A tleap script that builds the chain and sets N, CA, C and O, in Angstrom:
source leaprc.protein.ff14SB
mol = sequence {
  NMET GLY ARG ARG ILE THR THR VAL THR GLY
  LYS GLY GLN VAL THR ILE PRO THR GLU PHE
  ARG GLU ALA LEU GLN LEU LYS ALA LYS ASP
  LYS VAL ALA PHE GLU LEU VAL ASP GLY GLU
  LEU ARG LEU ILE PRO ILE LYS SER THR LEU
  LEU ALA GLY PHE GLY ALA VAL LYS PRO LYS
  GLU ARG PRO GLU ASP PHE GLU ARG ILE ARG
  ARG GLU VAL ARG GLU GLU ARG ALA GLU ALA
  VAL LEU LYS GLU MET LYS CGLU
}
set mol.1.N position { -84.873 59.416 -24.794 }
set mol.1.CA position { -84.868 60.247 -23.087 }
set mol.1.C position { -85.199 60.498 -22.078 }
set mol.1.O position { -84.693 60.398 -20.960 }
set mol.2.N position { -86.676 61.073 -22.698 }
set mol.2.CA position { -88.175 61.432 -22.042 }
set mol.2.C position { -88.207 61.883 -21.646 }
set mol.2.O position { -87.630 62.929 -21.944 }
set mol.3.N position { -88.765 61.811 -20.657 }
set mol.3.CA position { -89.212 63.883 -19.775 }
set mol.3.C position { -89.052 63.834 -18.815 }
set mol.3.O position { -89.243 62.785 -18.200 }
set mol.4.N position { -88.487 65.307 -18.042 }
set mol.4.CA position { -88.235 65.543 -17.110 }
set mol.4.C position { -88.945 66.547 -16.355 }
set mol.4.O position { -89.383 67.474 -17.036 }
set mol.5.N position { -89.129 66.583 -15.329 }
set mol.5.CA position { -89.932 67.921 -14.573 }
set mol.5.C position { -89.108 68.860 -13.412 }
set mol.5.O position { -88.281 68.549 -12.555 }
set mol.6.N position { -89.719 70.132 -13.789 }
set mol.6.CA position { -88.675 70.867 -13.318 }
set mol.6.C position { -89.297 71.585 -12.617 }
set mol.6.O position { -90.399 71.248 -12.184 }
set mol.7.N position { -88.693 72.830 -12.321 }
set mol.7.CA position { -90.152 73.716 -11.446 }
set mol.7.C position { -89.744 75.708 -11.976 }
set mol.7.O position { -88.703 76.339 -11.793 }
set mol.8.N position { -90.460 75.952 -12.337 }
set mol.8.CA position { -90.336 77.618 -12.468 }
set mol.8.C position { -89.429 78.007 -11.616 }
set mol.8.O position { -89.050 76.948 -11.117 }
set mol.9.N position { -88.835 78.866 -11.127 }
set mol.9.CA position { -88.446 80.313 -9.727 }
set mol.9.C position { -89.615 81.164 -9.776 }
set mol.9.O position { -90.717 81.109 -10.322 }
set mol.10.N position { -88.878 82.127 -8.869 }
set mol.10.CA position { -90.022 83.335 -9.196 }
set mol.10.C position { -89.034 84.413 -9.786 }
set mol.10.O position { -89.059 85.592 -9.433 }
set mol.11.N position { -88.118 83.870 -10.768 }
set mol.11.CA position { -87.854 84.645 -11.717 }
set mol.11.C position { -88.028 84.232 -12.858 }
set mol.11.O position { -87.321 84.834 -13.666 }
set mol.12.N position { -88.922 83.145 -13.469 }
set mol.12.CA position { -89.249 82.770 -14.537 }
set mol.12.C position { -87.668 82.063 -15.041 }
set mol.12.O position { -86.803 82.329 -15.876 }
set mol.13.N position { -87.890 81.083 -14.047 }
set mol.13.CA position { -85.921 80.199 -14.295 }
set mol.13.C position { -86.177 79.397 -14.228 }
set mol.13.O position { -87.049 79.206 -13.380 }
set mol.14.N position { -85.729 78.291 -14.955 }
set mol.14.CA position { -85.574 76.815 -14.914 }
set mol.14.C position { -84.230 76.162 -14.887 }
set mol.14.O position { -83.277 76.867 -15.219 }
set mol.15.N position { -83.970 74.704 -14.484 }
set mol.15.CA position { -82.799 74.337 -14.133 }
set mol.15.C position { -83.085 73.791 -15.725 }
set mol.15.O position { -84.287 73.826 -15.988 }
set mol.16.N position { -82.288 73.328 -16.762 }
set mol.16.CA position { -81.649 72.220 -17.585 }
set mol.16.C position { -81.462 70.795 -17.036 }
set mol.16.O position { -80.416 70.556 -16.433 }
set mol.17.N position { -82.499 69.704 -17.209 }
set mol.17.CA position { -81.348 69.061 -16.827 }
set mol.17.C position { -80.444 68.157 -16.966 }
set mol.17.O position { -80.940 67.417 -17.815 }
set mol.18.N position { -79.481 67.751 -16.697 }
set mol.18.CA position { -78.223 67.428 -16.710 }
set mol.18.C position { -77.959 66.494 -17.933 }
set mol.18.O position { -76.970 66.485 -18.666 }
set mol.19.N position { -78.549 66.079 -17.958 }
set mol.19.CA position { -78.498 64.449 -19.659 }
set mol.19.C position { -79.098 65.290 -20.922 }
set mol.19.O position { -78.968 64.935 -22.093 }
set mol.20.N position { -79.813 66.529 -20.463 }
set mol.20.CA position { -80.479 67.004 -21.193 }
set mol.20.C position { -79.220 68.544 -21.683 }
set mol.20.O position { -79.164 69.022 -22.816 }
set mol.21.N position { -78.661 68.856 -20.892 }
set mol.21.CA position { -77.089 70.295 -21.045 }
set mol.21.C position { -76.209 68.511 -21.808 }
set mol.21.O position { -75.832 68.315 -22.963 }
set mol.22.N position { -76.172 67.801 -20.920 }
set mol.22.CA position { -75.132 66.642 -22.070 }
set mol.22.C position { -75.693 66.806 -23.199 }
set mol.22.O position { -75.198 67.732 -23.841 }
set mol.23.N position { -76.805 66.094 -23.852 }
set mol.23.CA position { -77.511 65.929 -24.945 }
set mol.23.C position { -77.014 66.536 -25.651 }
set mol.23.O position { -76.203 65.994 -26.401 }
set mol.24.N position { -77.392 68.704 -25.802 }
set mol.24.CA position { -77.040 69.798 -26.323 }
set mol.24.C position { -75.674 69.604 -25.974 }
set mol.24.O position { -75.151 70.262 -26.873 }
set mol.25.N position { -74.684 69.135 -25.258 }
set mol.25.CA position { -73.389 70.117 -25.136 }
set mol.25.C position { -73.416 71.376 -24.966 }
set mol.25.O position { -72.700 72.173 -25.573 }
set mol.26.N position { -74.714 71.809 -23.650 }
set mol.26.CA position { -74.536 73.504 -23.475 }
set mol.26.C position { -73.612 73.391 -22.624 }
set mol.26.O position { -73.384 72.210 -22.365 }
set mol.27.N position { -72.926 74.178 -22.028 }
set mol.27.CA position { -72.270 74.112 -20.843 }
set mol.27.C position { -72.531 75.692 -20.249 }
set mol.27.O position { -73.458 76.297 -20.787 }
set mol.28.N position { -71.840 76.337 -19.268 }
set mol.28.CA position { -72.614 77.634 -18.565 }
set mol.28.C position { -72.236 78.737 -19.597 }
set mol.28.O position { -71.216 78.669 -20.282 }
set mol.29.N position { -73.090 79.709 -19.655 }
set mol.29.CA position { -73.104 80.884 -20.618 }
set mol.29.C position { -73.327 80.736 -22.055 }
set mol.29.O position { -73.211 81.526 -22.992 }
set mol.30.N position { -73.567 79.900 -22.001 }
set mol.30.CA position { -74.167 79.062 -24.275 }
set mol.30.C position { -75.525 80.087 -23.933 }
set mol.30.O position { -76.200 80.704 -23.108 }
set mol.31.N position { -75.348 79.798 -24.931 }
set mol.31.CA position { -77.166 80.923 -25.725 }
set mol.31.C position { -77.896 79.468 -25.716 }
set mol.31.O position { -77.476 78.371 -26.086 }
set mol.32.N position { -79.410 79.943 -25.040 }
set mol.32.CA position { -79.710 79.072 -26.597 }
set mol.32.C position { -81.156 79.862 -26.563 }
set mol.32.O position { -81.370 80.840 -25.846 }
set mol.33.N position { -82.475 79.042 -27.805 }
set mol.33.CA position { -83.795 79.695 -27.844 }
set mol.33.C position { -84.058 79.582 -27.573 }
set mol.33.O position { -83.476 78.934 -26.703 }
set mol.34.N position { -86.117 79.767 -27.203 }
set mol.34.CA position { -86.790 79.125 -26.893 }
set mol.34.C position { -88.005 79.273 -28.536 }
set mol.34.O position { -88.031 80.196 -29.350 }
set mol.35.N position { -88.680 78.257 -28.519 }
set mol.35.CA position { -89.299 78.268 -29.984 }
set mol.35.C position { -90.823 77.724 -29.420 }
set mol.35.O position { -90.906 76.681 -28.772 }
set mol.36.N position { -91.887 78.472 -29.713 }
set mol.36.CA position { -93.017 77.463 -29.802 }
set mol.36.C position { -93.405 77.250 -30.889 }
set mol.36.O position { -93.361 77.993 -31.870 }
set mol.37.N position { -93.816 76.214 -30.795 }
set mol.37.CA position { -94.510 75.442 -31.943 }
set mol.37.C position { -95.506 74.826 -31.479 }
set mol.37.O position { -95.268 74.027 -30.573 }
set mol.38.N position { -96.926 74.992 -31.938 }
set mol.38.CA position { -98.215 74.150 -32.400 }
set mol.38.C position { -97.989 73.938 -29.974 }
set mol.38.O position { -98.356 72.962 -29.319 }
set mol.39.N position { -97.696 74.498 -29.734 }
set mol.39.CA position { -98.515 74.514 -28.140 }
set mol.39.C position { -97.045 73.563 -27.630 }
set mol.39.O position { -97.172 72.622 -26.847 }
set mol.40.N position { -96.026 73.867 -28.053 }
set mol.40.CA position { -94.768 73.117 -27.579 }
set mol.40.C position { -93.992 73.731 -27.420 }
set mol.40.O position { -93.830 74.074 -28.591 }
set mol.41.N position { -92.801 74.563 -26.564 }
set mol.41.CA position { -91.924 74.328 -26.558 }
set mol.41.C position { -90.731 74.190 -26.532 }
set mol.41.O position { -90.322 73.890 -25.410 }
set mol.42.N position { -89.655 74.317 -27.610 }
set mol.42.CA position { -88.880 73.924 -28.263 }
set mol.42.C position { -87.488 74.202 -27.781 }
set mol.42.O position { -87.344 75.419 -27.896 }
set mol.43.N position { -86.666 73.802 -27.418 }
set mol.43.CA position { -84.828 74.668 -26.869 }
set mol.43.C position { -84.176 74.152 -27.882 }
set mol.43.O position { -84.229 72.975 -28.237 }
set mol.44.N position { -83.400 75.218 -28.486 }
set mol.44.CA position { -82.476 75.366 -29.313 }
set mol.44.C position { -81.127 75.611 -28.962 }
set mol.44.O position { -80.874 76.571 -28.235 }
set mol.45.N position { -80.470 75.072 -29.266 }
set mol.45.CA position { -79.100 75.748 -28.544 }
set mol.45.C position { -78.339 76.639 -29.728 }
set mol.45.O position { -78.525 76.349 -30.910 }
set mol.46.N position { -77.021 78.311 -29.138 }
set mol.46.CA position { -77.119 78.817 -30.286 }
set mol.46.C position { -75.691 78.467 -29.638 }
set mol.46.O position { -75.349 78.562 -28.459 }
set mol.47.N position { -74.871 77.984 -30.887 }
set mol.47.CA position { -73.428 78.124 -30.625 }
set mol.47.C position { -72.751 79.411 -30.976 }
set mol.47.O position { -71.605 79.659 -30.599 }
set mol.48.N position { -73.493 80.255 -31.727 }
set mol.48.CA position { -72.881 81.381 -32.589 }
set mol.48.C position { -74.237 82.774 -32.586 }
set mol.48.O position { -75.372 82.816 -33.060 }
set mol.49.N position { -73.179 84.024 -31.597 }
set mol.49.CA position { -74.190 84.623 -31.406 }
set mol.49.C position { -74.881 85.532 -32.868 }
set mol.49.O position { -75.879 86.249 -32.926 }
set mol.50.N position { -74.226 85.278 -33.572 }
set mol.50.CA position { -74.120 85.673 -35.055 }
set mol.50.C position { -75.423 85.011 -35.681 }
set mol.50.O position { -76.310 85.521 -36.366 }
set mol.51.N position { -75.310 84.159 -35.382 }
set mol.51.CA position { -76.135 83.081 -35.162 }
set mol.51.C position { -77.715 83.066 -34.923 }
set mol.51.O position { -78.721 82.882 -35.608 }
set mol.52.N position { -77.327 83.430 -33.249 }
set mol.52.CA position { -78.694 83.618 -32.540 }
set mol.52.C position { -79.619 84.962 -32.855 }
set mol.52.O position { -80.555 85.282 -32.122 }
set mol.53.N position { -79.199 85.782 -34.160 }
set mol.53.CA position { -79.564 86.984 -34.535 }
set mol.53.C position { -80.161 86.579 -35.614 }
set mol.53.O position { -80.968 87.383 -36.081 }
set mol.54.N position { -79.994 85.345 -36.298 }
set mol.54.CA position { -80.317 85.815 -38.166 }
set mol.54.C position { -81.938 85.049 -37.380 }
set mol.54.O position { -82.414 84.445 -36.419 }
set mol.55.N position { -82.268 85.857 -39.076 }
set mol.55.CA position { -84.147 86.199 -38.834 }
set mol.55.C position { -84.341 87.019 -37.971 }
set mol.55.O position { -85.535 86.995 -37.669 }
set mol.56.N position { -83.517 88.107 -37.122 }
set mol.56.CA position { -84.414 89.052 -36.449 }
set mol.56.C position { -85.057 90.293 -36.819 }
set mol.56.O position { -86.017 90.925 -36.376 }
set mol.57.N position { -84.279 90.440 -37.714 }
set mol.57.CA position { -84.848 91.517 -38.405 }
set mol.57.C position { -85.540 90.911 -40.175 }
set mol.57.O position { -84.929 90.334 -41.074 }
set mol.58.N position { -86.547 91.214 -40.129 }
set mol.58.CA position { -87.286 90.737 -42.001 }
set mol.58.C position { -86.939 91.969 -42.547 }
set mol.58.O position { -86.919 93.108 -42.081 }
set mol.59.N position { -86.533 91.251 -44.198 }
set mol.59.CA position { -86.389 92.032 -45.179 }
set mol.59.C position { -87.740 93.023 -45.078 }
set mol.59.O position { -88.782 92.778 -44.470 }
set mol.60.N position { -87.347 94.422 -45.993 }
set mol.60.CA position { -88.052 95.105 -46.381 }
set mol.60.C position { -89.202 94.555 -48.025 }
set mol.60.O position { -90.351 94.845 -48.357 }
set mol.61.N position { -88.115 93.680 -48.652 }
set mol.61.CA position { -88.689 93.711 -50.138 }
set mol.61.C position { -87.835 92.289 -49.948 }
set mol.61.O position { -87.213 92.023 -48.920 }
set mol.62.N position { -87.907 91.503 -51.009 }
set mol.62.CA position { -87.848 89.575 -51.354 }
set mol.62.C position { -87.605 89.993 -53.310 }
set mol.62.O position { -88.266 90.857 -53.885 }
set mol.63.N position { -86.579 89.170 -53.950 }
set mol.63.CA position { -85.738 89.427 -52.608 }
set mol.63.C position { -84.677 91.283 -52.208 }
set mol.63.O position { -84.848 92.391 -52.716 }
set mol.64.N position { -83.720 90.842 -51.179 }
set mol.64.CA position { -82.930 91.983 -51.081 }
set mol.64.C position { -81.993 92.382 -52.230 }
set mol.64.O position { -81.756 91.517 -53.074 }
set mol.65.N position { -81.477 93.500 -52.347 }
set mol.65.CA position { -80.783 94.084 -52.939 }
set mol.65.C position { -80.096 94.350 -52.713 }
set mol.65.O position { -79.887 95.563 -52.680 }
set mol.66.N position { -79.043 93.337 -52.322 }
set mol.66.CA position { -77.446 93.573 -51.656 }
set mol.66.C position { -76.838 94.808 -51.526 }
set mol.66.O position { -76.472 95.514 -50.586 }
set mol.67.N position { -76.828 94.935 -53.969 }
set mol.67.CA position { -76.059 95.987 -53.802 }
set mol.67.C position { -76.488 97.002 -53.806 }
set mol.67.O position { -75.690 97.936 -53.879 }
set mol.68.N position { -77.762 97.257 -53.740 }
set mol.68.CA position { -78.384 98.744 -53.896 }
set mol.68.C position { -77.661 99.118 -51.791 }
set mol.68.O position { -76.841 99.953 -51.407 }
set mol.69.N position { -78.631 97.835 -50.804 }
set mol.69.CA position { -78.146 98.297 -49.296 }
set mol.69.C position { -76.864 98.429 -49.281 }
set mol.69.O position { -76.689 99.580 -48.881 }
set mol.70.N position { -75.388 97.731 -49.564 }
set mol.70.CA position { -74.102 98.541 -49.949 }
set mol.70.C position { -73.847 99.850 -50.237 }
set mol.70.O position { -73.219 100.744 -49.670 }
set mol.71.N position { -74.540 99.751 -51.347 }
set mol.71.CA position { -74.365 101.780 -51.827 }
set mol.71.C position { -74.988 102.251 -51.021 }
set mol.71.O position { -74.251 103.229 -50.899 }
set mol.72.N position { -75.792 102.437 -50.277 }
set mol.72.CA position { -76.850 103.233 -49.764 }
set mol.72.C position { -76.060 103.251 -48.216 }
set mol.72.O position { -76.662 103.972 -47.420 }
set mol.73.N position { -74.857 102.608 -47.667 }
set mol.73.CA position { -74.676 102.340 -46.452 }
set mol.73.C position { -73.289 103.124 -46.829 }
set mol.73.O position { -72.849 104.122 -46.257 }
set mol.74.N position { -72.771 102.498 -47.820 }
set mol.74.CA position { -70.957 103.783 -48.186 }
set mol.74.C position { -72.070 105.007 -48.036 }
set mol.74.O position { -72.074 105.546 -46.929 }
set mol.75.N position { -72.975 105.488 -48.977 }
set mol.75.CA position { -72.983 106.552 -49.148 }
set mol.75.C position { -73.362 107.409 -47.384 }
set mol.75.O position { -73.109 108.484 -46.840 }
set mol.76.N position { -73.831 106.584 -47.170 }
set mol.76.CA position { -73.951 107.520 -45.396 }
set mol.76.C position { -73.125 107.203 -43.936 }
set mol.76.O position { -73.481 107.346 -42.766 }
set mol.77.N position { -71.735 106.660 -44.603 }
set mol.77.CA position { -70.730 106.449 -44.363 }
set mol.77.C position { -69.774 108.006 -44.567 }
set mol.77.O position { -69.572 108.957 -43.811 }
set mol.78.N position { -69.396 107.724 -45.807 }
set mol.78.CA position { -69.365 109.087 -46.767 }
set mol.78.C position { -69.786 110.140 -46.216 }
set mol.78.O position { -68.929 110.846 -45.685 }
set mol.79.N position { -71.153 110.567 -46.162 }
set mol.79.CA position { -71.778 111.683 -45.888 }
set mol.79.C position { -70.806 112.159 -43.872 }
set mol.79.O position { -70.142 113.068 -43.374 }
set mol.80.N position { -71.381 110.822 -43.475 }
set mol.80.CA position { -70.441 110.855 -41.605 }
set mol.80.C position { -68.742 111.444 -42.019 }
set mol.80.O position { -67.870 111.947 -41.310 }
set mol.81.N position { -68.761 111.306 -42.614 }
set mol.81.CA position { -67.363 110.790 -42.556 }
set mol.81.C position { -67.209 112.804 -42.482 }
set mol.81.O position { -67.130 113.584 -41.532 }
set mol.82.N position { -67.225 113.002 -44.006 }
set mol.82.CA position { -67.300 114.314 -44.472 }
set mol.82.C position { -67.741 115.648 -43.470 }
set mol.82.O position { -66.992 116.622 -43.396 }
set mol.83.N position { -69.193 115.575 -42.618 }
set mol.83.CA position { -69.500 115.610 -42.184 }
set mol.83.C position { -68.370 116.252 -40.760 }
set mol.83.O position { -68.096 117.389 -40.376 }
set mol.84.N position { -67.929 114.772 -40.268 }
set mol.84.CA position { -66.967 114.964 -39.020 }
set mol.84.C position { -65.492 116.088 -39.964 }
set mol.84.O position { -64.596 116.771 -39.467 }
set mol.85.N position { -65.745 115.895 -40.998 }
set mol.85.CA position { -64.316 116.484 -40.983 }
set mol.85.C position { -64.941 118.206 -41.133 }
set mol.85.O position { -64.028 119.030 -41.076 }
set mol.86.N position { -66.082 118.689 -41.279 }
set mol.86.CA position { -66.097 120.652 -41.619 }
set mol.86.C position { -66.529 120.712 -39.863 }
set mol.86.O position { -66.571 121.872 -39.453 }
set mol.87.N position { -66.867 119.574 -38.736 }
set mol.87.CA position { -66.610 119.718 -37.897 }
set mol.87.C position { -65.577 120.207 -36.964 }
set mol.87.O position { -65.772 120.166 -35.749 }
savepdb mol mol.pdb
quit
């Protein structure tokens, strides 16, 4: 496919050339991620907003104790409901 040159606008925007958009099956309003690796910028299509957030929050510990996390969430919800009922 090769290299294509495009211009950065005053707002920091660039147009992704048609052949690249088609190859990546990108449409208007699709999400993309930018990744800088060894001085090269990579464009990664994101097909799900759930996947777009993957890795955004680093775990406090590894391996994660999901049962503990679920228990804490349940307890916090229960406390919020009790507080709401008292008001």
